C-alpha positions, 0 to 999 in steps of 0.5 A, a space after each residue: 464554447 464547445 468542449 475539446 478533446 485531443 487523443 494522443 496516440 501512435 495507433 491510428 484504429 485506437 484514435 479513429 475509435 476514440 475520435 468517433 465515440 466522443 464526437 457523438 457525445 458532441 464533444 470537438 476532437 483532435 488527433 496526433 500520432 505522436 508526443 510531439 505533435 501532441 504538444 504542438 495541438 495543444 497550442 493550436 486547438 487548446 483542448 481542456 482533455 488529452 487522452 495520452 497514451 503512454 508508450 509512443 516512439 520518439 517521445 512517450 506519454 511520461 516525457 509529453 506529460 512533464 514537457 506539458 507541465 513545464 509550460 506556462 499557460 492553461 493546460 488540458 487534464 490528461 488521461 494517461 492510457 496504456 496497455 502496459 502499465 505499472 505500479 511505478 507508472 501510475 504513480 509517476 504519471 499521477 504525481 506529475 499531474 494527470 488527471 487519470 489513468 486507464 487501462 487498454 483494452 478499455 470498454 468506450 463507457 469507461 472512456 466517456 465517464 474519465 473524459 466527462 468527468 476531467 472537462 467538469 474538473 477543466 472548467 475554467 482551466 487553472 494556471 500552471 507554474 511553467 519553471 517547475 522542475 520535475 524529479 527524475 523517475 523513481 523506481 519506487 513501484 518496482 515491488 508493488 505488484 497488480 494492475 487490477 481495478 482496486 490496485 490502480 485505485 490505490 497506485 492513483 492516490 499514492 501519486 496524487 497524496 506523496 507530493 503533499 505533506 498529509 499525513 496519511 492512514 492505511 488500512 488493511 488486513 495483515 499481509 496486503 502491503 501497506 509498508 509497501 505503499 508506505 515506502 512508495 508514497 516516501 520514494 516518490 515525494 519531496 522527501 525521498 532524499 530523507 530517511 523513511 523510518 519504520 516503527 512497529 508499535 505492537 511489537 514494542 513494549 509500551 515502557 520502551 516505546 515512548 522513549 524509541 519515538 521522543 527519545 531521552 536525556 541522560 538521568 531520566 531514569 535508571 540506566 539512562 546513561 546518556 542522551 538518546 535521540 528518539 525516532 522523531 528526531 532521526 526522521 526529521 525532514 522524512 518519513 515516520 512510518 508508525 506501523 500498528 498504530 492501532 495498538 498505541 497505548 492512551 498515554 502515547 496516543 495522547 503524546 502522539 496527537 500533540 506531535 501531530 499538532 504542534 510538530 515538536 515534542 520533549 524528550 524523557 526527563 528534558 525540558 525543552 521543545 524539540 521541533 521536528 519536520 517530519 511526515 507521518 504515515 500510520 498503518 493498521 489492520 484494525 477497525 479504528 472507528 470500531 476501537 473508537 466506540 470501545 473507547 480504546 482508541 481516540 477519536 481525535 487522533 484518528 482524524 488526525 491521522 486519517 486526513 488521506 486514507 488508503 484501503 489495502 484489499 485483500 487478496 481474494 478481492 484482486 484474484 486478478 492479481 494472482 497470476 502477476 503475483 505468482 510470476 513476480 515471487 516465481 522469478 524473485 525466488 528463483 533467482 535467489 535460489 538458481 532455479 530460473 525459468 520455473 513455472 506453475 503447471 495449470 493444475 498448480 495454477 488452479 489451486 492457487 486461483 481457486 485458494 482463499 488467501 486469509 494471509 493475503 499476498 504474504 502468504 501466497 509469497 511464503 507458498 510460492 517460496 516454499 515450492 521453489 525450494 521443493 521443486 526439483 525440475 523447472 515445474 511447479 506441481 500441485 504437490 509443490 503448493 498443495 501441501 502447504 494449502 492443505 496444512 493451512 486449511 487443516 488448521 483452520 478446520 481442526 480449530 473449530 472441528 474439535 470443539 463441542 459447540 452443544 451447551 455451551 454459550 457463544 463467548 464460551 465457544 469464542 474463547 476456545 477457539 481463541 485459545 486452541 488457534 493461539 496454541 497451535 501458532 505458538 508451537 508452530 513458532 516454537 515459541 517465538 511470541 513476536 513471529 506468533 503475533 505476526 502469523 496471528 495479526 495482533 500485537 505482541 502485547 495482545 499476545 501477552 495479554 492473551 497467554 496470561 488470560 488462557 493460561 498459555 504463558 509457558 515455553 513449548 519445553 514446559 507444555 510438552 
């Protein structure tokens, strides 16, 4: 049987170009100029794949997809197409069952590959439940900015995994937006009306983290004057977001593994097991496989967490998103400070685009916030952003420049660099250890260990 592809787009030129390309590949093609016409042709033409435009009058692509999924019987694999997509659009489309998502203007080679892949999965076509009621569209993707290929892949994965119960492990450097992705998964899931509870595993001392996660009974330890419900209990029916999960101690790793396996735990000082229905999303900026090799992280826990891995790309690998991020943060802080209508001069834009952003999106946001504060008019000038970028660059360079390498071992050099970096960060944060740890991208516990190791465990006042 000849393979059929239906192209649904209100632009005649787009329909004709795609149909011609697909016919040359040996496919039988159909065309529809609206969502309503497209739904009718699904019944009469019986395509295995539908290329569906998102923005159309009368019935847009998202609503067309919703109605299609409510129909009983065989359905085509749907590939969404748009020139105006947002993170929320991508996630919503994937959540509704779209097979893939392509952005206009697209090159025809990419379309050929997507259609061929969809056809492979479309034979045989699966039965779909016709009475499934779709949830209302959510705006969870509103705070996620970026439509480059790397982030498109992330949004697609978020849309697909959101409706499942699978545990998700989000990995990426500090400042890349791991918590935003966790929130997007929760907001697009059936648990969206239940709580999402975040916990920073690196910011809470080890002796307190266990009681925070699992709670305790009265008399469990000195000072336990009553029962305390842990975060797993509070998140029952919802989602628990374990940030910096790579910092968990070996003892807590064992207990977390047991909860993930059995979905139950015992409070400190308790005897009765407590069952919970909690989805766990974990995040880390650590290389967990390397920590496994160093025997710092349990391999069995890693596989329990890494059911669906999501990698957040660093900003230097998605520079095409920098202009969108700049516009987003200019609008955000312009509104907050009563300076709406701000824009970057060409020279300031060039400075932002050429910088390597070691602190990722968080650093870019801080730079824009500072520039908005400093700007006296509507135009952000180079001096408003370059001072901040140079300050970071000078700090990085001076660490290495002030050290004499000759005659020293690699270990000694690395330790000296680390010691000076910690000392500088501690001074910048005025002795605040939690903020220092965040600036350095390490856990508070790791920072305390290094402060003691390098003899830096003094207040700012004592060292000046």
